KOLTORTI-831466 format. One record per residue (C-alpha): residue number from 1; chain; y, x, z. Coordinates in pm, 1 decimal. Layout:
<nodes>
<node seq="NUM" mol="A" Y="Y" X="X" Z="Z"/>
...
</nodes>
This chain:
<nodes>
<node seq="1" mol="A" Y="6404.0" X="-14977.5" Z="3285.0"/>
<node seq="2" mol="A" Y="6638.8" X="-15182.3" Z="3074.5"/>
<node seq="3" mol="A" Y="6957.5" X="-14999.8" Z="2979.3"/>
<node seq="4" mol="A" Y="7270.0" X="-15185.7" Z="3074.6"/>
<node seq="5" mol="A" Y="7527.7" X="-15232.7" Z="2801.5"/>
<node seq="6" mol="A" Y="7818.1" X="-15002.4" Z="2839.8"/>
<node seq="7" mol="A" Y="8156.5" X="-15160.2" Z="2903.3"/>
<node seq="8" mol="A" Y="8429.2" X="-15113.9" Z="2647.9"/>
<node seq="9" mol="A" Y="8639.0" X="-14806.0" Z="2675.1"/>
<node seq="10" mol="A" Y="8997.9" X="-14851.5" Z="2782.3"/>
<node seq="11" mol="A" Y="9127.6" X="-14580.2" Z="2548.8"/>
<node seq="12" mol="A" Y="9002.5" X="-14761.9" Z="2237.3"/>
<node seq="13" mol="A" Y="9121.3" X="-15096.8" Z="2103.4"/>
<node seq="14" mol="A" Y="8882.7" X="-15386.0" Z="2119.1"/>
<node seq="15" mol="A" Y="8733.4" X="-15489.2" Z="1786.9"/>
<node seq="16" mol="A" Y="8815.5" X="-15840.6" Z="1688.5"/>
<node seq="17" mol="A" Y="8532.8" X="-16080.7" Z="1630.3"/>
<node seq="18" mol="A" Y="8489.9" X="-16134.8" Z="1260.5"/>
<node seq="19" mol="A" Y="8412.1" X="-16468.4" Z="1116.3"/>
<node seq="20" mol="A" Y="8109.0" X="-16438.7" Z="893.2"/>
<node seq="21" mol="A" Y="8114.0" X="-16666.5" Z="594.9"/>
<node seq="22" mol="A" Y="7808.3" X="-16767.0" Z="398.6"/>
<node seq="23" mol="A" Y="7742.0" X="-16537.5" Z="108.6"/>
<node seq="24" mol="A" Y="7694.9" X="-16659.4" Z="-244.3"/>
<node seq="25" mol="A" Y="7653.5" X="-16512.5" Z="-587.8"/>
<node seq="26" mol="A" Y="7993.8" X="-16521.1" Z="-763.5"/>
<node seq="27" mol="A" Y="7830.5" X="-16494.4" Z="-1104.2"/>
<node seq="28" mol="A" Y="7600.1" X="-16789.2" Z="-1041.5"/>
<node seq="29" mol="A" Y="7884.6" X="-16996.6" Z="-900.1"/>
<node seq="30" mol="A" Y="8102.1" X="-16904.7" Z="-1196.9"/>
<node seq="31" mol="A" Y="7832.8" X="-17013.0" Z="-1441.1"/>
<node seq="32" mol="A" Y="7794.5" X="-17342.3" Z="-1253.9"/>
<node seq="33" mol="A" Y="8171.6" X="-17399.7" Z="-1255.7"/>
<node seq="34" mol="A" Y="8184.3" X="-17332.6" Z="-1628.8"/>
<node seq="35" mol="A" Y="7901.2" X="-17577.9" Z="-1688.2"/>
<node seq="36" mol="A" Y="8077.5" X="-17844.2" Z="-1477.0"/>
<node seq="37" mol="A" Y="8411.2" X="-17788.0" Z="-1647.6"/>
<node seq="38" mol="A" Y="8243.3" X="-17792.9" Z="-1988.0"/>
<node seq="39" mol="A" Y="8071.4" X="-18123.2" Z="-1901.9"/>
<node seq="40" mol="A" Y="8393.6" X="-18280.4" Z="-1772.0"/>
<node seq="41" mol="A" Y="8559.4" X="-18193.1" Z="-2101.9"/>
<node seq="42" mol="A" Y="8310.8" X="-18395.5" Z="-2307.8"/>
<node seq="43" mol="A" Y="8333.3" X="-18753.5" Z="-2428.0"/>
<node seq="44" mol="A" Y="8010.9" X="-18839.3" Z="-2241.7"/>
<node seq="45" mol="A" Y="8176.8" X="-18773.1" Z="-1903.5"/>
<node seq="46" mol="A" Y="8475.9" X="-18988.4" Z="-1994.8"/>
<node seq="47" mol="A" Y="8250.9" X="-19276.9" Z="-2108.6"/>
<node seq="48" mol="A" Y="8036.6" X="-19256.4" Z="-1793.9"/>
<node seq="49" mol="A" Y="8338.0" X="-19237.0" Z="-1561.8"/>
<node seq="50" mol="A" Y="8499.6" X="-19533.6" Z="-1738.9"/>
<node seq="51" mol="A" Y="8180.3" X="-19737.4" Z="-1707.1"/>
<node seq="52" mol="A" Y="8146.7" X="-19658.0" Z="-1333.2"/>
<node seq="53" mol="A" Y="8510.0" X="-19747.7" Z="-1265.6"/>
<node seq="54" mol="A" Y="8475.7" X="-20073.8" Z="-1462.3"/>
<node seq="55" mol="A" Y="8159.4" X="-20171.7" Z="-1274.0"/>
<node seq="56" mol="A" Y="8322.5" X="-20074.6" Z="-943.4"/>
<node seq="57" mol="A" Y="8632.4" X="-20286.4" Z="-1007.4"/>
<node seq="58" mol="A" Y="8431.4" X="-20576.1" Z="-1152.0"/>
<node seq="59" mol="A" Y="8190.4" X="-20587.3" Z="-858.1"/>
<node seq="60" mol="A" Y="8465.0" X="-20575.2" Z="-595.7"/>
<node seq="61" mol="A" Y="8662.2" X="-20840.9" Z="-781.3"/>
<node seq="62" mol="A" Y="8399.3" X="-21093.7" Z="-895.0"/>
<node seq="63" mol="A" Y="8128.2" X="-21054.3" Z="-635.1"/>
<node seq="64" mol="A" Y="8119.7" X="-21274.9" Z="-321.8"/>
<node seq="65" mol="A" Y="8345.1" X="-21157.7" Z="-39.3"/>
<node seq="66" mol="A" Y="8053.3" X="-21060.1" Z="178.7"/>
<node seq="67" mol="A" Y="7916.6" X="-20827.5" Z="-87.4"/>
<node seq="68" mol="A" Y="8243.7" X="-20653.0" Z="-168.4"/>
<node seq="69" mol="A" Y="8242.0" X="-20301.8" Z="-21.1"/>
<node seq="70" mol="A" Y="8586.7" X="-20202.7" Z="-159.1"/>
<node seq="71" mol="A" Y="8815.5" X="-20505.6" Z="-188.6"/>
<node seq="72" mol="A" Y="9139.6" X="-20518.9" Z="-383.7"/>
<node seq="73" mol="A" Y="9365.4" X="-20215.0" Z="-376.4"/>
<node seq="74" mol="A" Y="9034.1" X="-20023.5" Z="-414.8"/>
<node seq="75" mol="A" Y="9115.4" X="-19765.0" Z="-152.1"/>
<node seq="76" mol="A" Y="8772.2" X="-19609.0" Z="-154.3"/>
<node seq="77" mol="A" Y="8777.5" X="-19577.7" Z="-534.7"/>
<node seq="78" mol="A" Y="9114.7" X="-19407.8" Z="-513.5"/>
<node seq="79" mol="A" Y="8973.6" X="-19164.7" Z="-255.7"/>
<node seq="80" mol="A" Y="8671.3" X="-19088.8" Z="-472.7"/>
<node seq="81" mol="A" Y="8885.2" X="-19024.5" Z="-780.8"/>
<node seq="82" mol="A" Y="9124.6" X="-18804.2" Z="-580.8"/>
<node seq="83" mol="A" Y="8828.4" X="-18605.1" Z="-444.9"/>
<node seq="84" mol="A" Y="8686.5" X="-18567.9" Z="-794.0"/>
<node seq="85" mol="A" Y="9022.7" X="-18449.1" Z="-929.0"/>
<node seq="86" mol="A" Y="9072.1" X="-18207.2" Z="-639.3"/>
<node seq="87" mol="A" Y="8740.2" X="-18039.2" Z="-719.2"/>
<node seq="88" mol="A" Y="8774.9" X="-18061.4" Z="-1095.9"/>
<node seq="89" mol="A" Y="9102.9" X="-17869.0" Z="-1107.1"/>
<node seq="90" mol="A" Y="8973.2" X="-17553.4" Z="-928.9"/>
<node seq="91" mol="A" Y="8651.3" X="-17561.0" Z="-1129.2"/>
<node seq="92" mol="A" Y="8849.3" X="-17580.0" Z="-1454.8"/>
<node seq="93" mol="A" Y="9079.3" X="-17297.0" Z="-1339.9"/>
<node seq="94" mol="A" Y="8779.8" X="-17082.9" Z="-1246.7"/>
<node seq="95" mol="A" Y="8621.4" X="-17145.1" Z="-1586.1"/>
<node seq="96" mol="A" Y="8950.5" X="-17059.1" Z="-1756.0"/>
<node seq="97" mol="A" Y="8977.2" X="-16735.0" Z="-1559.5"/>
<node seq="98" mol="A" Y="8626.2" X="-16634.1" Z="-1659.3"/>
<node seq="99" mol="A" Y="8702.9" X="-16720.9" Z="-2019.4"/>
<node seq="100" mol="A" Y="9024.3" X="-16516.7" Z="-1999.4"/>
<node seq="101" mol="A" Y="8826.4" X="-16219.2" Z="-1866.1"/>
<node seq="102" mol="A" Y="8581.1" X="-16248.7" Z="-2151.5"/>
<node seq="103" mol="A" Y="8864.4" X="-16279.7" Z="-2401.1"/>
<node seq="104" mol="A" Y="9029.3" X="-15969.4" Z="-2258.5"/>
<node seq="105" mol="A" Y="8707.8" X="-15773.2" Z="-2283.6"/>
<node seq="106" mol="A" Y="8654.6" X="-15901.0" Z="-2635.7"/>
<node seq="107" mol="A" Y="9010.0" X="-15804.8" Z="-2734.3"/>
<node seq="108" mol="A" Y="8963.8" X="-15458.3" Z="-2584.3"/>
<node seq="109" mol="A" Y="8640.2" X="-15417.2" Z="-2775.5"/>
<node seq="110" mol="A" Y="8805.5" X="-15542.2" Z="-3094.8"/>
<node seq="111" mol="A" Y="9094.1" X="-15300.8" Z="-3041.4"/>
<node seq="112" mol="A" Y="8852.4" X="-15014.7" Z="-2985.9"/>
<node seq="113" mol="A" Y="8654.4" X="-15103.9" Z="-3297.4"/>
<node seq="114" mol="A" Y="8975.1" X="-15140.7" Z="-3498.0"/>
<node seq="115" mol="A" Y="9083.4" X="-14793.5" Z="-3385.6"/>
<node seq="116" mol="A" Y="8742.9" X="-14652.3" Z="-3481.7"/>
<node seq="117" mol="A" Y="8754.5" X="-14830.6" Z="-3817.5"/>
<node seq="118" mol="A" Y="9104.6" X="-14695.1" Z="-3880.3"/>
<node seq="119" mol="A" Y="8992.7" X="-14342.5" Z="-3792.6"/>
<node seq="120" mol="A" Y="8689.7" X="-14377.3" Z="-4020.8"/>
<node seq="121" mol="A" Y="8909.1" X="-14512.2" Z="-4301.1"/>
<node seq="122" mol="A" Y="9152.6" X="-14222.9" Z="-4267.6"/>
<node seq="123" mol="A" Y="8863.6" X="-13975.6" Z="-4267.6"/>
<node seq="124" mol="A" Y="8711.0" X="-14132.9" Z="-4578.3"/>
<node seq="125" mol="A" Y="9053.4" X="-14132.5" Z="-4747.8"/>
<node seq="126" mol="A" Y="9098.7" X="-13763.1" Z="-4674.3"/>
<node seq="127" mol="A" Y="8748.8" X="-13687.1" Z="-4803.9"/>
<node seq="128" mol="A" Y="8812.9" X="-13885.7" Z="-5123.0"/>
<node seq="129" mol="A" Y="9141.1" X="-13701.1" Z="-5175.1"/>
<node seq="130" mol="A" Y="8966.5" X="-13367.2" Z="-5123.3"/>
<node seq="131" mol="A" Y="8692.7" X="-13464.4" Z="-5368.7"/>
<node seq="132" mol="A" Y="8952.2" X="-13575.6" Z="-5621.6"/>
<node seq="133" mol="A" Y="9133.8" X="-13244.4" Z="-5592.7"/>
<node seq="134" mol="A" Y="8804.6" X="-13054.3" Z="-5621.3"/>
<node seq="135" mol="A" Y="8698.0" X="-13256.5" Z="-5925.2"/>
<node seq="136" mol="A" Y="9036.2" X="-13189.3" Z="-6082.6"/>
<node seq="137" mol="A" Y="8953.6" X="-12817.3" Z="-6082.2"/>
<node seq="138" mol="A" Y="8601.8" X="-12861.4" Z="-6225.7"/>
<node seq="139" mol="A" Y="8555.9" X="-12837.0" Z="-6603.0"/>
<node seq="140" mol="A" Y="8423.4" X="-13163.6" Z="-6734.4"/>
<node seq="141" mol="A" Y="8217.0" X="-13214.5" Z="-7047.1"/>
<node seq="142" mol="A" Y="8511.7" X="-13343.9" Z="-7247.5"/>
<node seq="143" mol="A" Y="8728.1" X="-13051.1" Z="-7138.8"/>
<node seq="144" mol="A" Y="8461.6" X="-12796.1" Z="-7236.8"/>
<node seq="145" mol="A" Y="8408.7" X="-12972.9" Z="-7568.9"/>
<node seq="146" mol="A" Y="8781.7" X="-12973.4" Z="-7644.1"/>
<node seq="147" mol="A" Y="8812.7" X="-12604.6" Z="-7553.7"/>
<node seq="148" mol="A" Y="8516.2" X="-12512.0" Z="-7772.5"/>
<node seq="149" mol="A" Y="8665.1" X="-12709.8" Z="-8058.4"/>
<node seq="150" mol="A" Y="8999.2" X="-12534.6" Z="-8016.1"/>
<node seq="151" mol="A" Y="8833.6" X="-12190.6" Z="-8005.6"/>
<node seq="152" mol="A" Y="8630.8" X="-12272.6" Z="-8318.0"/>
<node seq="153" mol="A" Y="8947.3" X="-12380.7" Z="-8499.2"/>
<node seq="154" mol="A" Y="9124.3" X="-12061.4" Z="-8395.5"/>
<node seq="155" mol="A" Y="8829.5" X="-11852.8" Z="-8520.2"/>
<node seq="156" mol="A" Y="8832.3" X="-12039.1" Z="-8850.1"/>
<node seq="157" mol="A" Y="9205.9" X="-11981.3" Z="-8887.9"/>
<node seq="158" mol="A" Y="9165.0" X="-11610.4" Z="-8805.8"/>
<node seq="159" mol="A" Y="8882.8" X="-11577.4" Z="-9060.0"/>
<node seq="160" mol="A" Y="9092.6" X="-11755.0" Z="-9323.2"/>
<node seq="161" mol="A" Y="9389.3" X="-11526.9" Z="-9256.9"/>
<node seq="162" mol="A" Y="9164.7" X="-11218.1" Z="-9277.6"/>
<node seq="163" mol="A" Y="9019.3" X="-11342.5" Z="-9605.8"/>
<node seq="164" mol="A" Y="9365.6" X="-11404.4" Z="-9751.4"/>
<node seq="165" mol="A" Y="9479.0" X="-11059.2" Z="-9636.8"/>
<node seq="166" mol="A" Y="9176.7" X="-10894.7" Z="-9801.1"/>
<node seq="167" mol="A" Y="9242.4" X="-11077.3" Z="-10124.3"/>
<node seq="168" mol="A" Y="9609.2" X="-10975.4" Z="-10115.9"/>
<node seq="169" mol="A" Y="9518.8" X="-10608.2" Z="-10055.7"/>
<node seq="170" mol="A" Y="9254.6" X="-10619.9" Z="-10327.0"/>
<node seq="171" mol="A" Y="9510.9" X="-10764.0" Z="-10572.0"/>
<node seq="172" mol="A" Y="9769.2" X="-10491.0" Z="-10494.0"/>
<node seq="173" mol="A" Y="9514.5" X="-10198.6" Z="-10537.1"/>
<node seq="174" mol="A" Y="9555.2" X="-10024.8" Z="-10889.2"/>
<node seq="175" mol="A" Y="9280.7" X="-10088.1" Z="-11143.6"/>
<node seq="176" mol="A" Y="9075.5" X="-9794.7" Z="-11281.8"/>
<node seq="177" mol="A" Y="8899.1" X="-9768.3" Z="-11620.9"/>
<node seq="178" mol="A" Y="8541.1" X="-9678.1" Z="-11680.3"/>
<node seq="179" mol="A" Y="8618.6" X="-9300.1" Z="-11659.7"/>
<node seq="180" mol="A" Y="8775.0" X="-9337.0" Z="-11328.0"/>
<node seq="181" mol="A" Y="9131.7" X="-9270.7" Z="-11459.6"/>
<node seq="182" mol="A" Y="9431.0" X="-9475.2" Z="-11358.5"/>
<node seq="183" mol="A" Y="9567.5" X="-9731.7" Z="-11601.5"/>
<node seq="184" mol="A" Y="9858.2" X="-9507.6" Z="-11692.6"/>
<node seq="185" mol="A" Y="9954.6" X="-9337.6" Z="-12026.4"/>
<node seq="186" mol="A" Y="9739.4" X="-9041.7" Z="-12115.1"/>
<node seq="187" mol="A" Y="9896.5" X="-8701.8" Z="-12053.3"/>
<node seq="188" mol="A" Y="9746.6" X="-8368.7" Z="-12171.8"/>
<node seq="189" mol="A" Y="9872.4" X="-8193.0" Z="-11867.3"/>
<node seq="190" mol="A" Y="9649.3" X="-8412.1" Z="-11662.2"/>
<node seq="191" mol="A" Y="9349.1" X="-8276.0" Z="-11845.1"/>
<node seq="192" mol="A" Y="9473.5" X="-7919.4" Z="-11807.4"/>
<node seq="193" mol="A" Y="9540.8" X="-7948.4" Z="-11441.4"/>
<node seq="194" mol="A" Y="9265.9" X="-8186.4" Z="-11353.3"/>
<node seq="195" mol="A" Y="8975.2" X="-8049.6" Z="-11560.8"/>
<node seq="196" mol="A" Y="8712.4" X="-7838.7" Z="-11395.4"/>
<node seq="197" mol="A" Y="8551.8" X="-7710.7" Z="-11719.2"/>
<node seq="198" mol="A" Y="8617.3" X="-7333.8" Z="-11759.8"/>
<node seq="199" mol="A" Y="8622.5" X="-7356.9" Z="-12143.5"/>
<node seq="200" mol="A" Y="8878.7" X="-7622.3" Z="-12137.6"/>
<node seq="201" mol="A" Y="9073.2" X="-7438.2" Z="-11868.5"/>
<node seq="202" mol="A" Y="9066.9" X="-7122.5" Z="-12085.9"/>
<node seq="203" mol="A" Y="9169.7" X="-7298.0" Z="-12406.3"/>
<node seq="204" mol="A" Y="9448.2" X="-7463.3" Z="-12231.5"/>
<node seq="205" mol="A" Y="9563.5" X="-7121.7" Z="-12104.5"/>
<node seq="206" mol="A" Y="9564.7" X="-6969.3" Z="-12457.0"/>
<node seq="207" mol="A" Y="9753.7" X="-7262.3" Z="-12594.1"/>
<node seq="208" mol="A" Y="10021.7" X="-7214.4" Z="-12330.9"/>
<node seq="209" mol="A" Y="10037.3" X="-6841.4" Z="-12401.7"/>
<node seq="210" mol="A" Y="10063.7" X="-6896.9" Z="-12777.9"/>
<node seq="211" mol="A" Y="10331.6" X="-7149.9" Z="-12738.1"/>
<node seq="212" mol="A" Y="10526.7" X="-6910.9" Z="-12519.1"/>
<node seq="213" mol="A" Y="10508.1" X="-6629.3" Z="-12782.6"/>
</nodes>
């Protein structure tokens, strides 16, 4: 049994009939419009259009009246050129819009790359500054050589001062003779007090006693 279609409900609004338009690929149409606009902007198109218009006017002016399909005032030619211009303008505008979209995307990409390049440059600059600071604290070969030279000179100066001081002390020390006595005038009391020989010590004692008596 065939089911009858249900009538529309009164509590719901009726849907309007939609006009369905033919579908097309916008990308393909955009590429075709760009190709057409690019061709109309070439010298070849201008030369061909000029040749067609010249032949059209020449035929409808010089040909026999029975063979003229667009006599003077060239109304049909004017209609054709108007139709061509009416289609050329939207095609050129569409191509310009697509080119503007590409330019905007390219500018956004360039801006993004410029920002990345700037960030990379700042990072590299900071790293170079850090390396420069670190290298400033590292002892280089020339610095070590200069420090070693300075230390060697200081050691040489200290050794020279020590040598001069030793010579000065050696020159101020009193000179002794072969017997070990000082270079002073001989005194008998020195022998009496400094001798360790008992005979001499005794003789010296008697001499003192005799002198006292």
